[in-house]
N, C-alpha and C positions, 0 to 999 in steps of 0.2 A: 728686239731681244738682244741682250748684251752679247757681243762677240760674233754676231752673224756678219757675213761678208757682204758688203754693199758697194759695188764698184761705182766710183764717181762718174766715169764716162765709159771706160772700156776695160777689158781684162788686160790686154797686152800693152796698149798705150803707145805704140811706136809705129807709125805708118810710113816713115821715111828712112828706114834702115836699108842701106844698099846691099846688093847681092853678096859682096865680099864679106860684109859683116855677118850675114846669115850663115856663111860657111864656117865661121870660126866655132871652136868648141863652146858650148853653152855652159859657162861657169857662172853660177849665181852667187852674189855676195849680199848677205843680209846684215845690215848695219843697225845695231840696237841703240836705244836711247841712253842718256847718261849725263846730260848737260855738259859742263866743262870737260868731263872725262872723255867726251867724244873726240877730242884731239888725238886720242890714241888710234882712232880709225885711220888718220892720215898715215901714221907709221905702218899700220897693217897693210894698207894699199901699196905703199912704197915697197915694202918687203916682198909682197906677193909679185908685183911687177918685176922686181929685181931678179926673182927666181923663175921668171917666164910663166907665171900664173896670172892670166889677164881676165878679170871679171868682165863678162859681156852681158850680164843681166844684173841689175842692181835694185834692191828695195831697201828703203831706209825709214826708220822711225825716229822722230824728234831730232836730236842732233845728228843722228845717223842719216836722216834725210838731207840735212845741210851738207854733210861731207860727201855723201853719195852724189848729190846733184852737182857739187863743185867738181868732183872727179870726172863725171861724164861731160861736163861743160868745158873741160880743159882749164879749170880755174883752181886746181888743187894747190899750185904754187902760190897763188894769190891768198888763198885761205891760210896757208901755213905762214906766209910772210906776215899777214895781219895778226895771227895768233902769237907769233914770236915777239910782236911789238907791244903786246898788252902788259899793262901794269894794273895793280888793283885800282888805282885812281882812274885810269883810262876806262876800265870796265864799268866803273860807277858812272862815268860820264855818258854811257849809253842807256842808263836807266831813267827813262822819262816817267817819273811817278805821276799818277793820275788819281784824283779824288773821285770824280764822277765817271767811273768806267767799270766794265765787267771784269777788268783785271787791274791790279795796282800799278802795273807797268804798261804804259801805252803801246810801246813797241814800234813807234814811228821812227825813232832814231836808228833802230836796228834795220828796219826796212830800207831807210835811205842809204845806210851803209852797204847793204847787200846790192842795192841798185847801182851804186858807184862801183863796187868791186866786180859784180857779175854782169851788169847791164840789165835794163828793165824789159828787154824785148826778146828774151829767150823763152821759147816754148818747149815743153817736154818732147813734143813730136820731132823737134829739130836735133835732139841728142843722137849720137851715133849708135847707141844701144838702148834697149828697153829699160825704163826706169819707172819706179812707183814710190810714192810716199804714202804713209799710213796716217790717217786721222780718225777721230772719233766724232760721230754725230751727237751733239749735246742733247738733242731731244729724244732720239730713239736708242742711243747707245750702240748703234751699228758701227762696225768697222768699215771705214771708207778707204778705198784704194784710189789715189789720184794719179792718173796715168796720162792725162792730157792737159793742155792749157799752160798758163804762165808758170814758169819754174819757181820764181820767188814766192808767189802766192801758195804754191803747193808745199814748199818747204816750210813757210811760215805757219800754215795750218797744222803741220805735223808737230811743230815744237811749241805750240801755244799752251803752255802749262796752265791748267785751270786755277783761277784765282790770281795768277801773276800776270799773264797776258790775256787780253780780250779774245774771244772766239773770232775766227775768220769766217765771214759770211761768203758762201760760195754756192751757187746753184740752189738758192733758197734753203740752204742748210747753215747751221752754226757749227763750226768744226773746232775741236780742241785736240790736245796732244794725243797722238796715236799710241803712246806707251800705255794708255789705259786699257787698250784692247789687244795689242800685238806688239810687245816691247822689242822683240827680235824677229823680224818678218820673214822667217824661213818659208812659211807656207806660200807667200806671195811669189818668191823666187821659183818655187816648184810649180806653181800655177802658170807662171810666165814661160815655162819650158826649160828650166835649168836641168841639165843632166847631172851636174855636181853642184851642191850648195855648200857654201862656206858661211858660217854664222860667226859674228863678232859680238860677244856678250860682255857688256860692261858692268853687269849686275852680279857676277859670280861671287865676288867677295865684298859686296857693297855694305850690307847691314852691319852697323856697329863699329865700323872701322875709323871713320873720320872724327875721332875723339881726341881730347886734350888730356894728358895725364892729370889725375886728381879731380876730374869733372865727371859728373854722373850722366850728363846728356851730351850727345855729339854736336859739334859745330858743323852742321850739315853743309854750310857754305865753305867750310875750311877756315873761316874767320868770321867775326861778327862786326858789322859796320860801326857799331857804337862802342866797341871795346877799345881801351887805350893801347892794346898791343896788336892792332890789326894792320899796322904798317901804312896807314893813311895819314897824311899830314894833318896836324892839329887844326889848322885853319879850315880845311875842308871838312874834317870830322865835326867841328863845332857847327858848321852849316847844316849838316845832317841832323844834329841833335836839336837844332832850332825848328825843325819841321815836325809838327805834331804827328802827321801820318807816318813819317819815318820812324819816330820813336815807338809808336804803337806796333808797327810791323816788325821792327828789328831788335828792339830793346828787350833784354832779359832782366827779370827782377833780381836775380842773383845767378851765380855760376851753376847752381844745381837745378835751374828751371829753364826750359827752352823758350825761345821767342815765338811769336806768332808765325813768323816766316819758317822757323825751325820745325814747328809742328806740321805746317802745310807740306813742306818738302820731305820731311821724314815719313809722313803718311804716304805720299806718292811713291817714295822709295820702297816701302814695304809692299804696297800693292804691285809695283812693277817687278820686284824680286819674286814674289810668289807666283805671279802670272807668267813670268818668264819660265820658271821651272815647269809649270803646267803645260804651256804651249810647246816648249821644246821636247817634252816627253811625248806629246802627241804628234809633233812634226819634227822629228830629230834631223839635224843637219848631217851632211856627210863628213864635215869637218867643223869642229867647235873650237874657236879661238877665244881665250879668256885672259885678256890683259889684267895684270895685277894693279888695279887702280883704286881699290876701295879706301886706301889711306888718303886719297886726294879729295878735297871738298868739292861740292857741286858747283861752287862759284869761283873756284881757283883757276880761272882762265889764264892767269899769269904764269901757270906752270905748264904751258903748252909744250915747251922743249922736252920736259921730263915725260910727258904723256906720249908724245910722238915716239920718243926713244923706246918706251915700254911697249908701244904697239908693234914696233919692229921686232923687239925681243920676243914678244908673244908668238909671232910667226916662226922665228928661228927655233923656239923650244919644241915646236911640233912639226918642223919642216919635213921630217921623214914621213910622218903620218899624212901630211898634205900631198906629198909626191906619190905615195902609195895609193891614196884614194884617186888621184888623177889618173894614174896608170891603169887602174881597174875600171873606172867609170868613163874615161875618155881615152881609150887606146888610139894610137896614131892612125892605125889603118881604118878606123871608123869615123874619122873627123868629117868626111864628106856627108855623112848621114845627119850631121847636126846642123 
């Protein structure tokens, strides 16, 4: 049944938390999906920590799983450094297009990159605080909480966009992007014991924003690979145009009609936006952070600096609300109970 919760291995997923960690206030951080817009999560975490608000339970969906995992693994600086180094051309170099695959992007290059940046031997159980990623079982539609095992595999399963990346095979299941069932995983933070849950929603102003003046349809990526104004050198662009599959996937017949890629991603956007509203209505967070990122395309990874800055600004805009919630839900004299 779509939306039912089916834990991959365990509920809490962290058997090696030391006693000192257990005594800290249980502040949950639910990081939502949003592809490139997920760089805003880095800014949110930076700002929270700067103000003495330390998440000790983290759940992430899609790109939120990647950022959350890097935060708990002590690799947030590495992720930010990599993000700030990206150009459009460099982003495209990570797209290993595959003809015979369950997804048009193989994903092997991204996995190799994560192994170099994070290391291939980190398990979720080794993280200092509880962590869960959200994925979707392709066969049953169940919501899967991954709380044990290899960190990179857990993050990859959560951001495997259907049609783009192939499903991740894990424990006799085929897993795809968790945004299809729980785009902002507040419910997981609550189930893992959070006394205060902060949600970061990248979908709040998503629909219809990434458009170009004079065009009827949005450039969901922020730019189109085969357009002359995309900032990609002509030599490289001609190479993309020479690949039949690339043309079928990314080419638009004219500026008033979307590409195949545009249809796929826009559809996922709509599903994610509507589901986010429904899930958050049923499982409201104590604090709802909503970075203004709808004007940034889903593939504009080269705008990491702008996204990180907006993540920090989103925290500052509601800092009074965050502190008030913390004072009510986590009073100093009750910390030992947590």
